[in-house]
Every structure is written in structure tokens, then in C-alpha cells.
C-alpha angles and dihedrals in degrees: 000000000000090000090050093055091046089055091050091048092049090049093051093047090054092050126098091241090065088048091071087064104030101044116082106254090008090157087071090068090055090052091049091050089053091049089050091052090050091052090049089053091050091048097046104031102029095029094226103173089319097178091068106014091059096057090039091054093046090050088052090050092051098049094048096056100106115252092351093071092061090057093063104031129017144124123238129216091274092057093251121138118241137183126060095289091037089063091044089050090074086076087065097039093051092044095244100128098048091050092048090051089051088053090054093044089054089056091056099041126099111205091183096107090051093048091047091054106026095175089072086074085079090060091054088052092047091055090057090066086082088068093057095041090055090044090060092042092052092053093046094044094044098047106030109025109034119048096197099065138046113200109188125194093275095053092042089053091054091048093046093053088067085078089068088068089219114128100195091048092050091050093048095049093044094047089055101039108023111011092164088067096045098110094045095048094043093051092045092048095050094041092056092043088057089050094054092113089054102041103041105051097064091048091049092050092045095053100038135060125231089249092053092049089053094056112124118211127214118263108266118246124253113268118220124231090242090057091050092051095046094046099073091043094051094043091051094051096045097041098045092046089054099037109020092178089065091062098100095054098034092042094052093043094051094041090055091049093047091052088052098045097042089063093203098109106040093161092057090047090053092047092052095045095048123008103034092039091057095043094051093042094057093045092048093046098049093045093050090047090053091061089062098088119156096255095057103030104045098070137116087246089066091056090051091049090055090052094046090045093062089045090053093049093044093049092048091053092045094049090051092051093047088051087052091052091053090049090048089053093046092050094044096245100321095117123065104224092214091076087070088072087067089063089096108090099242093128121227101347096074092050090050091052090054091047092052093048089053092051091051090061096038124007089209096054108101111186102160098103092042091051092049089067096066090033095064089036086060090060089056091042094052090050090051091047089051089051092052092050092048090047091053103041111019 
């Protein structure tokens, strides 16, 4: 009988339940499990970016189950990742998954509105100023204001890229420059992307007048098939020659778009837009979630990243709108400044927000296609911004 109870005791001590009490700071794992369950609720019930938030949350749940988490994702003494998701994590570490997602995004993106109104490219660029404003703010705040954190240029770059509202880009930059903050920044980036319809309208109304919001824009011209085929080729050549470090993201994005617009390989286009996109998304999500263990996620730095994330996104939206106001002035009232808010690359949510704001002021004012120009330009802009940051600090 004594041996029996010793066996039971040994079994219990090796269980994850005992881990909450025997591991130093075991309570942190319980907190992380609760956070993971909340994120699962938001993804399933509230549909907050469910395609990526759901696998991220489940990866977070798995890795924070005491003892069991180490079986699926851990790092050995040599710094090598082990476990099933540890091996798959190399797709994140080496930048494979974000680039593959950009390839798939290219196959689903229509650059027609941007080609029809090329000046809206400037609005996509203006929105990226939020990235660099937050970059400076993170360094100043981390080094001179708060004594408990030290955000260097690499970490500040990863935080600032949240302002681009582009999840794969944020993951790529963070995995290269500040991998220890990957889970925090990825969750912040996708959380704020899901909150685009909540965050942007107040900023739009604050920075624009009723008269500006009522501006109707001319119907964009028809874009030829030749223009759509040449666009990804020209953008790739020009962008990569100027910012070589942006080649992986821009190259994959434009290749996917060229495959789509050429029309000669429809089955590949369908595979990229559906099957491959979903496969890579779940692998990326679970692997990122697995980096959110209790020891790295539950820190004061994570709280500060959440604060800086909303600042980054707000500044990006504001810069885009202010760029729109300048363009409205330069064109003598032909451009509705609200479309600048779509310069963040949350496609197509940001464009839909602008469209809805226009309809609120005038039910006959349809801005969706006009807003899609700066919206898709924002995807290019965030990739270029990421390339600049990698070039400077990698």
C-alpha cells in the first residue's frame, strides 16, 4: 500500500497541476492560461481577427500548461528550438511565414484603385510616419522616462512597426530585431487591427470638418490589364533598387499579384488565395503564440508595448488624414481627406471605415474604391518601412 501511495505521489508531482505550485512563479502560468482563454473568447465569440488570433491564443494556452508546454516548444542549452512547434518556429525566425503570407496577400489584392489614382500612394506613405514617430517615442520613453525598461533602437523598431497595421510585417521585423518581444508585439498588432472600426472613427471626426467629410470624389478611371501586369514588375524594380532590404516582402507581395493579374495560372492563384494562405496562417499563429510563455509575456514591458501600440496606430491614422488634408488643399477640394486614414495597411477594414464615415455624412457619398488606393499603398509602404528599419538596425 505504501508503494502504491508513493506511485500516486510521484505521478501527481510530475503532473502539470503540481507545476502551478512547484515551479517558481507558477501562478504566472495560471494567469497566462486565463489570458489565452480570453483571447480565444474574443476570436470565437467577438470575431477579433479570428484567423490568426485563434491559433495564437491556442499556442499561448499550450505553452503555458506546466511541463506539457516544454514538450511542444522549448529551447535547449545550445539555443536551438525543440518540440513540434519549436521546429516549425524556424519558419518565423527565418522570415519564411511572413513572406509566404505576403505572397498570398498579393494574389488577393487589386491594385487597380491605386493605379487609377497614383497620387494616393502619397497617403499610404504619410500613414507610415506613425511608425517612425512611435520609434522615437519608444526610445525616449524607455531610456529617459521609465527606469524599469530600456528600449533600444531594435526594440523600438519592432514596437513602431505596429503603426503599419500589418501583422506579417510586424512579425517579420520583430523576429529579426527583438524576438523576445514577438508574442507581445504580435498580439498587440492583431488586437489593434481588429479594433480599426473603433479606433479610427473618432480620430477621423476630430481631424476633419463636416464639409471635408462630405466631399465627393470623381469616379476613378478604368485600369487596363496591361497596367495591372506592369505595376508589380515596376514597383518591384524601383522599390528593391532603393531599399534592397525590402526585397523579401515586396518581392513576395508583387509576385503574388503578378500571378493573379497575368491570368495564365488560375489554379496557382486559387491555391495562394485560399489553401496556402490558411496553412501558413495557422502555422504562423500557433508558433507566435508558443513564444508567449509566462516568463517573457507577463512583464511591465508588455504593458508599455500595449500603450505604445495604440499610440503608433493613432499617429499613423492621424498622419494619413493630415496628408489627405494637404492633398485636398492642393487639389482645391477634389480629394476627401478621410481617405488618408485608409493609408494604414489594414486591408480592407480601414477603407470600409472611411466609406462608412462618408455615408454617415451623405448617404450618396461612396468612398470605398477611393479609399482602397491608399489602403493597398499602405501595404507597400509598411513593407518599405520594415525594409528601412531592417537596413538600419539588423
